[in-house]
C-alpha positions as CSV (number, residue, x, y, z in Angstrom):
1,K,-13.3,-87.9,65.6
2,T,-12.8,-87.9,61.9
3,Q,-9.6,-86.9,60.2
4,F,-11.2,-83.7,59.0
5,D,-12.3,-82.8,62.5
6,S,-8.7,-83.4,63.8
7,M,-7.3,-81.1,61.1
8,I,-9.8,-78.3,62.0
9,E,-8.9,-78.7,65.6
10,S,-5.2,-78.5,64.8
11,I,-5.7,-75.3,62.8
12,G,-7.7,-73.8,65.6
13,Q,-5.0,-74.6,68.1
14,F,-2.4,-73.0,65.8
15,F,-4.3,-69.8,65.4
16,E,-5.0,-69.8,69.1
17,R,-1.3,-69.9,69.8
18,Y,0.2,-68.0,66.9
19,G,-2.7,-66.0,65.5
20,W,-1.4,-62.6,66.7
21,Y,2.1,-63.4,65.3
22,A,0.6,-64.4,62.0
23,L,-1.5,-61.2,61.9
24,F,1.5,-59.1,62.9
25,G,3.6,-60.8,60.2
26,A,1.0,-60.2,57.6
27,F,0.6,-56.6,58.6
28,A,4.4,-56.1,58.6
29,F,4.7,-57.7,55.1
30,F,1.9,-55.4,53.9
31,L,3.8,-52.3,55.2
32,I,7.1,-53.5,53.7
33,Y,5.3,-54.2,50.4
34,Q,3.7,-50.8,50.3
35,K,6.9,-48.9,51.2
36,F,9.6,-50.8,49.3
37,L,8.1,-53.2,46.8
38,H,4.9,-51.7,45.4
39,D,6.6,-48.8,43.6
40,K,9.4,-51.0,42.2
41,I,6.9,-53.6,40.9
42,Q,4.8,-50.8,39.5
43,N,7.8,-49.2,37.8
44,L,8.9,-52.6,36.4
45,Y,5.4,-53.2,35.0
46,E,5.3,-49.7,33.5
47,N,8.8,-50.0,32.0
48,R,7.8,-53.3,30.4
49,E,4.7,-51.6,28.9
50,L,6.9,-48.7,27.7
51,V,9.3,-51.1,26.0
52,K,6.4,-53.0,24.4
53,Q,4.9,-49.7,23.2
54,K,8.2,-48.5,21.9
55,K,8.8,-51.7,19.9
56,F,5.2,-51.4,18.5
57,D,5.8,-47.7,17.6
58,E,9.1,-48.5,15.9
59,S,7.5,-51.4,13.9
60,Q,4.7,-49.1,12.8
61,Q,7.1,-46.3,11.9
62,Q,9.2,-48.8,9.8
63,A,6.1,-50.1,8.1
64,N,5.0,-46.6,7.3
65,Q,8.4,-45.7,5.9
66,E,8.4,-48.8,3.7
67,R,4.9,-47.9,2.4
68,M,6.0,-44.3,1.7
69,E,9.2,-45.5,-0.1
70,K,7.2,-48.0,-2.2
71,A,4.8,-45.2,-3.1
72,R,7.6,-42.8,-4.0
73,L,9.3,-45.4,-6.2
74,K,6.1,-46.2,-7.9
75,M,5.4,-42.5,-8.6
76,Q,9.0,-42.0,-9.8
77,E,8.6,-45.1,-12.1
78,E,5.3,-43.8,-13.5
79,Y,6.8,-40.4,-14.1
80,S,9.8,-41.9,-15.9
81,K,7.5,-43.8,-18.1
82,Q,5.5,-40.7,-18.8
83,V,8.7,-38.8,-19.7
84,Q,9.7,-41.6,-22.0
85,R,6.3,-41.5,-23.7
86,E,6.6,-37.8,-24.1
87,L,10.0,-38.1,-25.7
88,E,8.7,-40.7,-28.2
89,I,5.7,-38.5,-29.1
90,K,8.0,-35.5,-29.6
91,E,10.3,-37.5,-31.8
92,E,7.3,-38.6,-33.9
93,Q,6.0,-35.1,-34.2
94,A,9.4,-33.8,-35.2
95,Q,9.6,-36.4,-37.9
96,K,6.2,-35.4,-39.2
97,R,7.1,-31.7,-39.2
98,K,10.3,-32.5,-41.1
99,I,8.3,-34.4,-43.7
100,Q,5.7,-31.5,-44.0
101,K,8.5,-28.9,-44.2
102,L,10.3,-30.7,-47.0
103,G,7.0,-31.4,-48.8
104,L,8.1,-35.0,-49.3
105,S,6.3,-38.3,-48.8
106,E,7.6,-40.7,-46.2
107,E,9.0,-42.9,-49.0
108,E,10.8,-40.0,-50.6
109,L,12.2,-38.9,-47.2
110,K,13.5,-42.5,-46.6
111,A,15.0,-42.5,-50.1
112,N,16.8,-39.2,-49.5
113,A,18.0,-40.5,-46.1
114,N,19.7,-43.4,-47.8
115,K,21.7,-41.2,-50.0
116,P,25.3,-40.9,-48.8
117,A,26.2,-37.6,-47.4
118,R,29.1,-36.2,-45.6
119,F,28.5,-36.0,-41.9
120,D,30.3,-33.5,-39.6
121,G,30.2,-35.1,-36.2
122,L,32.0,-32.3,-34.4
123,Q,29.6,-29.7,-35.8
124,F,26.7,-31.9,-34.8
125,V,27.9,-32.1,-31.2
126,K,28.5,-28.3,-31.1
127,D,25.0,-27.6,-32.5
128,Q,23.3,-29.9,-30.1
129,V,25.2,-28.6,-27.1
130,A,24.2,-25.1,-28.0
131,S,20.6,-26.0,-28.7
132,K,19.4,-26.5,-25.1
133,P,20.6,-25.7,-21.6
134,V,20.8,-29.5,-20.8
135,V,22.0,-32.0,-23.4
136,I,22.6,-35.7,-22.8
137,F,24.3,-37.9,-25.3
138,S,23.1,-41.4,-24.4
139,K,22.4,-44.9,-25.5
140,S,19.0,-46.4,-24.7
141,W,20.4,-49.7,-23.3
142,C,23.1,-48.1,-21.2
143,P,22.5,-48.3,-17.4
144,Y,24.7,-45.2,-16.8
145,S,22.8,-43.3,-19.3
146,R,19.5,-44.3,-17.6
147,K,21.0,-43.1,-14.3
148,A,21.8,-39.7,-15.7
149,K,18.4,-39.3,-17.4
150,Q,16.6,-40.5,-14.2
151,I,18.4,-37.9,-12.1
152,L,18.1,-34.9,-14.5
153,I,14.7,-35.7,-16.0
154,G,13.0,-37.8,-13.4
155,S,14.2,-36.4,-10.1
156,Y,14.6,-32.7,-11.1
157,R,11.7,-32.8,-13.5
158,I,13.2,-30.5,-16.0
159,D,10.8,-28.9,-18.4
160,S,11.0,-30.6,-21.8
161,H,11.8,-27.3,-23.5
162,F,15.1,-27.1,-21.6
163,Y,16.7,-30.4,-22.4
164,T,17.4,-32.8,-25.2
165,V,18.5,-36.4,-25.2
166,I,20.4,-37.9,-28.2
167,E,20.2,-41.7,-28.2
168,L,23.3,-42.6,-30.2
169,D,22.3,-46.2,-30.8
170,E,19.0,-45.1,-32.4
171,I,20.4,-42.6,-35.0
172,E,22.7,-42.8,-37.9
173,N,26.4,-41.7,-37.5
174,G,26.3,-42.6,-33.8
175,E,29.9,-43.8,-34.0
176,L,31.0,-40.6,-35.7
177,I,29.3,-38.6,-33.0
178,Q,31.1,-40.5,-30.3
179,D,34.4,-39.9,-32.1
180,A,33.5,-36.2,-32.0
181,L,32.7,-36.4,-28.3
182,Q,36.1,-38.0,-27.7
183,R,37.6,-34.8,-29.2
184,V,35.4,-32.5,-27.2
185,T,35.3,-34.2,-23.8
186,G,38.3,-36.6,-23.8
187,G,36.1,-39.7,-23.7
188,R,33.6,-41.4,-26.0
189,S,31.7,-43.5,-23.4
190,V,28.1,-42.6,-22.6
191,P,26.5,-40.7,-21.2
192,R,28.1,-37.4,-22.0
193,V,26.2,-34.7,-20.1
194,F,26.4,-30.9,-20.8
195,I,24.8,-28.1,-18.8
196,Q,24.9,-24.6,-20.4
197,G,27.5,-25.8,-22.9
198,E,29.8,-27.2,-20.2
199,F,30.7,-30.9,-20.0
200,I,30.0,-32.1,-16.5
201,G,30.8,-35.8,-16.9
202,G,29.0,-39.1,-17.2
203,G,26.4,-41.0,-15.2
204,D,28.5,-41.4,-12.0
205,D,29.6,-37.7,-12.2
206,T,26.0,-36.6,-12.5
207,E,25.0,-38.8,-9.5
208,R,27.9,-37.4,-7.4
209,L,27.0,-33.8,-8.2
210,H,23.4,-34.6,-7.3
211,R,24.5,-36.1,-3.9
212,E,26.7,-33.1,-3.2
213,N,23.8,-30.7,-3.9
214,K,25.8,-29.1,-6.7
215,L,23.6,-30.1,-9.6
216,S,20.6,-27.9,-8.7
217,P,22.6,-24.6,-8.6
218,M,24.1,-25.5,-12.0
219,L,20.6,-26.0,-13.4
220,K,19.3,-22.8,-11.9
221,A,22.3,-20.9,-13.2
222,A,21.4,-22.2,-16.7
223,N,17.9,-20.7,-16.2
224,V,16.4,-24.2,-16.5
225,K,12.6,-24.4,-15.8
226,F,11.1,-27.3,-13.8
227,V,7.7,-29.0,-14.1
228,E,5.6,-28.0,-11.1
């Protein structure tokens, strides 16, 4: 006999002696598996799949939120640039109307502007505050001023007919105007924000009122119109 034949003979003898036991054991294991283990293993597999799906959904949701936030910030930035361009165009148009109204050339207007004149800062502040429902005394380089303008003009999209921005670093007598603001509001820092003639504070105060949902009712009470 070969070694292989001996092995086959041994296996045959084993099954001849214990075949029924092996068959019974296999059948018993099958019953135990079906009754006690199958559902648990299936549930474990399903739970793992649910966890994987949940993680995938969360990652997708986060990615979508990030894309939406980037798109919102981009739109807000573009709108702010558009608002700034509109302000610059309006300033240029106002300057041209002033020249036409006076019937002067630009050189003559500049010459007249260089003539010393008494400036009433307090009256200037009062006139500006009374001119529009929303008035912002600002400085173009000031981050707190940018914050207030971004909230009022960028976020609320106030119609340009209902607000005015005075950049104190871009006009003459800016220091005198700040002195007048000190007398009116108790402070000369910028921004100084007025709604319907009432001083509401600076950049942080404007942001706080916005967070507390108090700014919108104030604007509506001032009959401010918004860009659709």
